[in-house]
C-alpha positions in Angstrom: -26.9 18.4 -11.6 -23.8 17.8 -13.6 -20.8 19.1 -11.7 -17.7 20.2 -13.6 -14.6 22.3 -12.9 -13.4 25.1 -15.2 -10.0 26.5 -14.6 -8.4 29.6 -15.9 -4.9 29.7 -17.3 -2.7 32.4 -18.8 -0.1 35.1 -18.3 -0.1 37.6 -15.4 -2.4 40.6 -15.9 -4.2 39.1 -18.9 -7.5 39.6 -17.2 -8.4 36.2 -15.7 -9.8 37.5 -12.5 -11.8 40.3 -14.2 -13.2 37.8 -16.6 -14.4 35.5 -13.8 -16.0 38.4 -12.1 -17.8 39.4 -15.4 -19.0 35.8 -15.8 -20.1 35.1 -12.2 -20.2 38.4 -10.3 -17.6 37.0 -7.8 -14.3 38.7 -7.2 -11.9 35.8 -6.6 -9.1 38.0 -5.3 -9.6 37.4 -1.6 -6.3 38.3 0.0 -5.4 41.9 1.0 -2.1 41.5 -0.8 -3.9 40.4 -4.0 -6.1 43.5 -3.8 -3.1 45.8 -3.2 -1.0 44.3 -6.0 -3.7 43.6 -8.5 -2.5 40.0 -9.1 -3.8 36.6 -8.1 -1.4 34.9 -5.6 -3.6 32.0 -4.3 -6.4 30.1 -6.0 -9.7 31.9 -6.2 -13.1 30.2 -6.6 -16.5 31.0 -8.0 -19.4 29.1 -9.6 -21.6 29.5 -12.6 -24.9 27.7 -13.4 -25.3 26.9 -17.1 -28.3 25.7 -19.0 -29.0 22.0 -19.0 -28.5 21.5 -15.3 -24.7 22.1 -15.4 -23.0 23.6 -12.3 -19.6 24.9 -13.2 -17.1 25.5 -10.4 -14.5 28.0 -11.6 -10.9 28.0 -10.3 -9.0 31.2 -10.9 -5.3 30.4 -10.9 -2.4 32.9 -10.5 -0.5 33.9 -13.7 2.7 35.1 -12.2 5.6 32.6 -12.7 6.4 32.7 -9.0 2.9 31.2 -8.3 2.9 28.4 -10.8 2.8 25.9 -7.9 -0.7 27.3 -7.0 -1.6 27.2 -10.7 -0.7 23.4 -10.8 -2.8 22.8 -7.7 -5.8 24.4 -9.5 -5.3 22.3 -12.7 -5.5 19.1 -10.7 -9.3 18.8 -10.7 -10.0 20.7 -14.0 -12.5 19.3 -16.5 -12.2 22.3 -18.8 -9.6 25.1 -19.2 -10.2 28.7 -20.2 -6.9 29.9 -21.6 -7.0 33.7 -21.2 -4.9 35.7 -23.6 -4.9 39.5 -23.7 -5.5 40.9 -27.2 -3.0 43.7 -26.6 -0.1 41.4 -25.7 -0.8 38.0 -27.3 1.0 34.8 -26.3 3.4 35.3 -23.4 5.8 33.1 -21.3 3.2 32.0 -18.7 0.7 31.4 -21.5 3.1 28.8 -22.9 3.9 27.2 -19.5 0.3 27.1 -18.4 -0.7 25.4 -21.6 2.1 22.8 -21.3 1.0 22.1 -17.7 -2.6 21.6 -18.8 -1.4 19.1 -21.4 0.8 17.3 -19.0 -2.0 17.0 -16.5 -4.4 15.5 -19.0 -6.8 18.4 -19.6 -8.7 17.4 -22.8 -11.1 20.3 -23.6 -11.3 24.0 -23.3 -11.4 27.3 -25.1 -9.5 30.6 -25.5 -10.8 33.8 -24.1 -9.2 36.7 -26.0 -9.6 39.5 -23.5 -9.2 43.3 -23.5 -10.6 43.6 -27.1 -11.7 47.1 -26.2 -8.0 48.1 -26.0 -7.1 47.2 -29.6 -8.5 47.9 -33.1 -10.2 45.2 -35.2 -7.2 44.7 -37.6 -4.9 44.0 -34.6 -7.4 41.7 -33.1 -7.5 39.6 -36.2 -3.7 39.3 -36.3 -3.6 38.3 -32.6 -6.4 35.7 -33.2 -4.4 34.3 -36.1 -1.2 34.2 -34.0 -3.1 32.3 -31.2 -4.5 29.8 -33.7 -1.0 29.1 -35.1 0.4 28.7 -31.6 -2.3 26.2 -30.5 -1.7 24.0 -33.5 -0.8 20.4 -32.3 -2.2 21.0 -28.8 -5.4 19.8 -27.3 -6.8 23.3 -28.0 -5.9 23.3 -31.7 -9.6 23.3 -32.7 -10.9 25.1 -29.6 -13.2 28.2 -29.9 -11.4 31.5 -29.7 -13.8 34.0 -28.1 -12.9 37.7 -28.3 -14.4 39.7 -25.4 -14.1 42.6 -23.0 -14.7 42.1 -19.3 -15.0 45.9 -19.0 -17.8 46.4 -21.6 -19.4 42.9 -21.4 -19.0 42.4 -25.1 -18.6 38.7 -25.9 -19.5 37.4 -22.4 -22.8 35.9 -23.6 -21.0 34.0 -26.5 -18.4 32.8 -23.9 -21.2 31.4 -21.8 -22.8 29.6 -24.8 -19.5 28.1 -25.7 -18.8 27.0 -22.2 -22.3 25.4 -22.0 -21.7 23.5 -25.3 -18.2 22.2 -24.2 -19.6 21.3 -20.7 -22.2 19.1 -22.4 -19.5 17.2 -24.2 -17.4 16.5 -21.1 -17.9 13.4 -19.1 -18.5 14.0 -15.4 -15.9 12.7 -12.9 -16.6 9.2 -11.5 -18.9 9.2 -8.6 -18.1 5.6 -7.8 -15.4 4.5 -5.4 -14.0 6.1 -2.3 -13.8 9.9 -2.2 -10.5 11.9 -2.3 -10.4 15.6 -1.4 -7.0 17.3 -1.8 -6.8 20.3 0.5 -6.0 23.6 -1.1 -7.1 25.8 1.8 -7.5 25.3 5.6 -8.9 27.8 8.1 -11.1 28.1 11.1 -14.6 29.4 11.5 -15.7 30.6 14.9 -18.2 28.2 16.4 -17.4 25.5 13.9 -13.7 24.9 14.0 -11.5 23.5 11.3 -12.6 23.9 7.6 -10.8 22.6 4.5 -11.6 23.3 0.9 -10.8 21.5 -2.3 -12.1 19.9 -5.5 -13.5 16.4 -4.9 -11.6 14.1 -7.3 -13.9 11.1 -6.9 -16.7 9.5 -4.9 -19.0 11.3 -2.5 -18.4 12.7 0.9 -21.2 13.1 3.4 -22.0 14.6 6.8 -21.1 12.1 9.5 -18.5 10.3 7.5 -15.5 9.0 9.5 -12.4 10.2 7.6 -8.7 10.7 8.0 -6.2 13.3 6.8 -3.2 11.9 5.0 -0.3 11.5 5.1 -0.3 12.1 8.9 -3.3 9.7 9.3 -5.3 12.1 11.5 -8.7 10.6 12.3 -11.7 13.0 12.3 -15.3 13.3 11.3 -17.3 15.4 8.8 -19.4 17.8 10.8 -20.7 19.9 7.9 -20.4 20.5 4.1 -20.8 23.5 1.8 -20.8 23.4 -2.0 -20.5 26.7 -3.7 -21.4 28.5 -0.5 -24.6 26.5 0.1 -25.1 24.1 3.0 -25.3 20.5 1.8 -25.5 16.9 3.2 -23.0 15.7 0.7 -20.4 16.6 -1.9 -19.9 14.8 -5.2 -17.0 14.2 -7.5 -16.3 17.4 -9.6 -17.6 19.8 -7.0 -15.8 22.5 -5.1 -16.5 21.7 -1.4 -15.8 23.2 2.0 -15.8 20.5 4.7 -16.0 21.2 8.4 -13.9 18.6 10.3 -14.5 17.6 13.9 -11.7 16.1 16.0 -8.7 17.8 14.4 -7.0 21.2 14.8 -6.5 23.5 11.8 -2.8 23.8 12.7 -2.4 20.0 12.1 -3.6 20.2 8.5 -1.7 21.7 5.6 -2.2 22.5 1.9 -1.2 19.3 0.1 -2.9 17.0 2.6 -5.8 14.9 1.5 -9.1 13.9 3.2 -10.1 10.3 2.5 -12.3 7.6 4.1 -10.7 6.1 7.1 -8.5 3.0 6.7 -8.6 2.6 2.9 -5.6 4.4 1.4 -1.9 4.3 2.3 0.5 7.1 1.3 3.5 6.1 -0.8 7.1 7.2 -1.3 7.7 5.3 -4.6 5.6 5.3 -7.8 6.1 3.9 -11.3 5.0 6.3 -14.0 5.0 7.2 -17.6 7.1 10.4 -18.0 6.7 12.8 -20.9 9.7 15.2 -21.2 8.7 18.5 -22.9 10.2 19.3 -26.3 10.8 22.8 -24.9 13.1 21.5 -22.1 16.5 23.2 -22.2 18.6 20.1 -21.8 18.4 16.3 -21.4 17.1 14.8 -18.1 19.7 12.7 -16.2 19.1 9.5 -14.3 18.5 10.2 -10.6 17.9 13.9 -11.2 15.8 15.6 -8.4 12.9 17.7 -9.4 9.7 19.0 -7.7 6.6 16.8 -8.2 3.2 18.5 -8.3 0.0 16.6 -8.3 -3.4 17.7 -7.0 -2.3 20.0 -4.2 0.9 18.1 -3.4 4.4 19.5 -3.9 7.3 17.1 -3.0 10.9 16.6 -4.1 11.2 13.5 -6.4 14.2 11.6 -7.6 13.7 10.4 -11.2 15.0 6.9 -11.8 15.3 6.2 -15.5 14.6 2.5 -15.9 15.9 1.8 -19.4 18.3 4.6 -20.1 20.8 7.1 -18.6 19.5 10.2 -20.3 16.0 11.4 -21.5 16.1 13.8 -24.4 13.6 16.7 -24.8 10.5 15.4 -26.5 11.1 11.8 -25.4 8.8 9.6 -23.2 9.9 6.8 -20.9 8.9 4.6 -18.0 10.4 5.9 -14.7 10.3 5.3 -11.0 9.8 8.3 -8.9 11.2 8.2 -5.3 9.6 10.8 -3.2 11.2 12.7 -0.2 8.0 12.3 1.8 4.9 10.2 1.6 1.9 11.4 -0.4 -1.2 9.7 -1.7 -1.0 8.9 -5.4 -3.2 6.4 -7.3 -3.1 4.8 -10.7 -4.0 7.3 -13.4 -3.1 10.4 -11.3 -1.4 13.1 -13.5 1.7 15.0 -12.2 4.1 17.7 -13.3 7.8 17.9 -12.7 9.5 21.3 -12.3 13.0 22.5 -11.6 14.1 24.4 -8.5 16.2 27.2 -10.0 15.4 28.6 -12.3 11.8 27.5 -11.8 10.4 25.9 -14.9 8.1 23.1 -16.0 10.1 20.3 -17.6 7.9 17.2 -17.7 4.8 15.4 -16.6 3.0 12.1 -16.8 0.7 9.6 -15.3 1.1 7.3 -12.3 1.0 3.6 -13.3 1.8 1.8 -10.0 1.6 3.7 -6.7 3.2 1.0 -4.5 5.9 -0.9 -6.6 9.1 -2.5 -5.3 12.4 -0.8 -6.2 12.9 -1.7 -9.8 16.1 -3.2 -11.2 17.3 -0.9 -14.0 17.2 -2.3 -17.6 15.1 -5.2 -16.3 13.0 -6.6 -19.2 10.5 -8.1 -16.7 10.0 -4.6 -15.1 9.5 -2.9 -18.5 7.1 -5.6 -19.6 5.1 -5.2 -16.5 5.0 -1.4 -16.8 3.9 -1.8 -20.5 1.1 -4.2 -19.4 0.0 -1.8 -16.7 -0.2 1.0 -19.1 -1.8 -0.6 -22.2 -2.4 -4.3 -21.4 -5.6 -6.3 -20.8 -6.8 -6.4 -17.2 -5.9 -10.1 -16.7 -2.4 -9.7 -18.0 -1.8 -6.7 -15.9 -2.9 -8.5 -12.7 -1.0 -11.7 -13.7 2.3 -9.8 -14.2 1.8 -7.8 -10.9 1.4 -11.0 -8.9 4.3 -12.7 -10.7 6.5 -9.6 -9.9 5.6 -9.9 -6.2 7.6 -13.2 -6.1 7.2 -15.0 -2.8 5.4 -12.0 -1.1 2.2 -12.4 -3.0 -0.5 -9.7 -3.4 -3.8 -9.2 -1.6 -7.0 -8.2 -3.3 -6.8 -4.9 -1.4 -3.3 -4.3 -2.8 -4.4 -5.1 -6.3 -7.2 -2.5 -6.0 -4.8 0.2 -4.7 -2.1 -0.6 -7.2 -4.2 -1.0 -10.4 -6.9 1.6 -9.6 -9.5 -0.9 -10.9 -12.8 -1.7 -9.1 -13.0 -4.9 -7.1 -15.5 -6.3 -9.6 -13.1 -5.8 -12.5 -10.3 -7.4 -10.6 -12.4 -10.4 -9.5 -13.4 -11.0 -13.1 -9.8 -11.3 -14.2 -8.8 -13.3 -11.1 -11.5 -15.9 -11.8 -9.9 -16.5 -15.3 -6.4 -16.6 -13.9 -7.3 -19.0 -11.1 -9.2 -21.4 -13.3 -6.3 -21.5 -15.7 -3.9 -22.2 -12.8 -1.8 -19.1 -13.5 -2.4 -17.8 -10.0 -3.0 -19.6 -6.6 -5.2 -18.1 -3.8 -3.1 -19.0 -0.8 -5.0 -17.2 1.9 -8.8 -17.0 2.1 -9.2 -13.9 4.3 -7.8 -11.5 3.4 -7.6 -13.0 -0.1 -3.9 -13.2 -1.1 -2.5 -14.6 -4.3 0.8 -16.1 -5.5 1.8 -17.0 -9.0 1.9 -20.7 -9.8 5.7 -20.5 -10.1 6.1 -18.7 -6.8 3.9 -21.2 -5.0 5.9 -24.1 -6.4 9.2 -22.3 -5.4 7.9 -21.8 -1.9 6.9 -25.4 -1.6 10.2 -26.5 -2.9 12.0 -24.4 -0.3 10.0 -25.9 2.6 10.5 -29.4 1.3 14.2 -28.8 1.1 14.2 -27.4 4.7 12.3 -30.5 5.8 14.8 -32.9 4.1 17.8 -31.1 5.5 16.4 -31.0 9.0 15.6 -34.7 9.1 18.9 -35.6 7.5 20.7 -33.6 10.3 18.4 -35.1 13.0 18.0 -38.8 12.1 16.8 -39.8 15.5 13.9 -37.3 15.5 10.4 -38.6 14.7 9.9 -35.6 12.4 10.2 -31.8 12.2 7.9 -29.7 14.4 5.3 -27.8 12.3 6.2 -24.5 14.0 9.9 -25.1 13.4 9.2 -25.7 9.7 6.8 -22.8 9.5 9.6 -20.5 10.9 11.6 -21.4 7.8 9.2 -19.6 5.5 11.2 -16.8 3.8 10.9 -13.5 5.6 9.3 -11.7 2.6 6.6 -14.4 2.5 3.5 -14.4 4.8 3.5 -17.2 7.5 -0.1 -17.9 6.5 1.3 -19.4 3.3 2.6 -22.4 5.3 -0.7 -24.3 5.7 -1.6 -24.3 2.0 2.0 -25.2 1.1 2.1 -28.1 3.5 -1.3 -29.3 2.4 -0.1 -29.3 -1.2 3.1 -31.2 -0.3 1.0 -33.8 1.4 -1.3 -34.2 -1.7 1.9 -34.6 -3.8 3.1 -37.3 -1.5 6.2 -35.3 -0.5 5.4 -34.9 3.2 3.3 -36.4 6.0 1.8 -34.3 8.8 0.9 -36.0 12.0 -0.3 -33.8 14.9 2.5 -31.3 15.5 5.2 -33.1 13.4 6.0 -33.3 9.7 7.9 -36.2 8.2 8.9 -37.6 4.9 6.8 -40.4 3.5 8.2 -43.8 4.6 10.9 -42.3 6.7 11.7 -43.9 10.1 13.9 -42.4 12.7 17.1 -44.2 13.6 20.7 -44.1 14.7 23.4 -43.5 12.1 26.4 -45.7 12.2 28.8 -43.2 13.7 26.3 -42.7 16.6 25.8 -46.3 17.5 28.5 -46.4 20.1 27.3 -43.2 21.8 23.8 -44.5 22.1 25.0 -47.8 23.5 27.0 -45.9 26.1 24.0 -43.8 27.1 21.9 -47.0 27.5 24.5 -48.7 29.5 24.8 -45.7 31.9 21.1 -45.6 32.4 20.9 -49.2 33.3 24.0 -49.1 35.5 22.8 -46.2 37.6 19.3 -47.7 38.0 17.1 -45.9 40.5 19.2 -42.6 40.4 20.1 -42.0 36.8 22.9 -39.6 35.6 22.3 -35.9 34.9 22.7 -34.7 31.3 26.0 -33.1 32.3 27.2 -36.5 33.7 26.3 -38.1 30.4 28.3 -35.4 28.5 31.3 -35.7 30.7 31.5 -39.5 30.7 30.8 -40.0 27.0 32.5 -36.8 25.6 29.3 -35.7 23.8 27.3 -32.4 23.6 24.1 -31.8 25.5 22.2 -31.8 22.2 23.6 -35.2 21.3 22.8 -36.7 24.7 19.2 -35.4 24.7 18.6 -36.6 21.1 19.7 -40.2 22.1 17.7 -40.1 25.3 14.6 -38.9 23.5 15.1 -41.6 20.9 15.4 -44.3 23.5 12.2 -43.0 25.1 10.3 -43.3 21.8 11.7 -46.8 21.4 10.3 -47.7 24.9 13.8 -48.3 26.3 13.8 -45.2 28.5 11.2 -43.0 30.3 11.4 -39.2 30.2 10.3 -38.0 33.7 11.4 -34.5 33.3 13.3 -32.5 30.6 16.6 -33.5 32.2 15.7 -36.7 34.0 15.5 -40.0 32.1 15.1 -43.6 33.6 15.9 -46.9 32.0 12.7 -48.8 31.5 13.4 -51.6 34.0 14.2 -49.5 37.1 11.3 -47.2 36.3 8.9 -50.1 36.1 10.2 -51.3 39.4 9.5 -48.0 41.1 6.0 -47.8 39.5 5.1 -51.3 40.7 6.2 -50.5 44.3 4.1 -47.4 44.3 1.0 -49.1 42.9 1.3 -52.0 45.4 1.6 -49.6 48.3 -1.4 -47.5 47.2 -3.5 -50.6 46.8 -2.6 -51.7 50.2 -2.6 -48.4 52.1 -4.8 -46.2 49.9 -2.5 -43.2 50.0 1.1 -42.1 50.2 3.0 -39.0 51.4 6.3 -37.8 49.9 8.2 -38.9 53.0 6.6 -42.4 52.7 7.5 -42.5 49.0 11.1 -41.7 49.8 11.2 -44.4 52.5 9.5 -46.8 50.0 12.0 -46.2 47.2 15.1 -44.9 49.0 15.2 -42.0 46.5 16.5 -38.5 47.2 14.2 -35.4 46.8 16.0 -34.7 43.5 14.3 -37.8 41.9 11.4 -38.4 44.3 9.4 -35.1 43.6 9.7 -35.3 39.8 8.6 -38.9 39.8 5.5 -38.1 41.9 4.7 -35.3 39.5 5.2 -37.5 36.5 2.8 -40.1 37.9 0.3 -37.4 38.5 0.7 -36.1 34.9 0.3 -39.7 33.6 -3.0 -40.0 35.5 -1.7 -42.9 37.6 -2.1 -40.9 40.8 -4.0 -37.8 41.9 -2.8 -35.4 44.5 -5.1 -34.7 47.5 -3.5 -32.1 49.8 0.0 -33.4 50.4 -0.9 -37.0 49.7 -1.3 -39.1 46.5 -4.0 -41.7 45.9 -4.6 -44.0 43.0 -7.0 -42.7 40.3 -10.1 -44.9 40.1 -9.3 -46.2 36.6 -5.7 -47.2 37.6 
């Protein structure tokens, strides 16, 4: 079966609902208020089977100007439109607005149903048909069939069905590939089943048992059952009207404007880049940062319009804009939208989403405009290249490229292969795959190299810079996982040397700068002078008028040079007295076989302050091994 959606459009009381009933036998006025007032307030639904295996879902939209928001929700999934115009009244205000909305939302095909022909004479009917044809000139319905009919007598209904079948055969079915999206236009409960949502499936397939979530709240749930056009089914396909029974979520948690999607794939957004078309019929120019209501699918959300390359947009003009939304919604590349005013309520503009997750754009930026132009009309590889370049040092993952371009993984990977082989892009992380531009990768390496040079210049006595320390200098907007590939590249270029946990400059050796020679000599003298009970760090600082950092740097340097021994973080021995203590211990153990802490104190004359750290140091160096409260020589010692 080929599944398409036909939507009605037109002024209030022009016979849309009656026509749907005449076509399908279904009365789409379902609310008591609608029955009482004789007008459609909410969307109504019916279906019609056409020859050639075509299943037409019909969305009956309200015609009253106060319910245009419901009308916009109905247009979101339309493949065809049936513009309904009453022969006794002709083109009216909502006829005009509905046609403009259909054009803005990208409806490409349709026809005109000229209703209530039984209420006018043939001459008048001819004049109205001529007026309608003149009005449609320049629109997507300029060459569309105009079918005179009467829902009351049935005259013209068969011809209407034939025209619908012909048009439906020319329309391409919605894409069944890719993840499904189901915008919610109704939510209710069914006794014994629980929460049910309805909508028009925009893409993909949804099946019983699928693990799904409701955005933007991110409510996890599961598909318990599906109906398509009132019939139980195992799945729903793109282009179908579906009712989905959801398990694990209360109906009070879901609202019209929410969307059901596969779990863990999509992220809502509050900023989108778009192409905006401002209607020629708009009453005045559109100002930068104006706030309007955005309608797309079943969403309605306040949106601030940021004009990127100008301060005013005149009626009839088109421009690239950034829309900043008051709350998160799910929008994807290619999604159409409409912008309407608050008071008085009127449709002003519409357009297409280009990038659903952009950074905040700098106004009048030639780079931003070039990127948006490429996204809109450029080749795949240029679009991807510019997106990654625009991400600067943050890079873009394959998943982000899929979400932001709307292209399939296969299409993106084809372009990536070309860009990677040409060296335009660098893959810096294998899983998930993250890409940087060649320039950004070079900039990031340059920053890390500069950080390394500065650190070693300021710390001449250090053997090198710790890898973790250097990694922490990665810019905050970059991913820490970029560090490894950057360091590896610096090593290949001969700009850095990594050894275990340290990174150094090629050929560099640690040493003491001239102004620090006297301080190091003083520290060495104090160590030798105090012998078996060396000074504390504080005593070094007080005696030599230096900082704790300076004292520790010199002591660590002397340790690396073999002139001192670091027993503990704050206890350092000169090499000679330490060697003497070690020799005494080894001699005692070889003679007696073991030693206790009191015996070690008696042997060396040391206080507990030095004795315990020394014993623990000898254990850690694998000279001795502790057995109970005694130490013995390790066998290899």
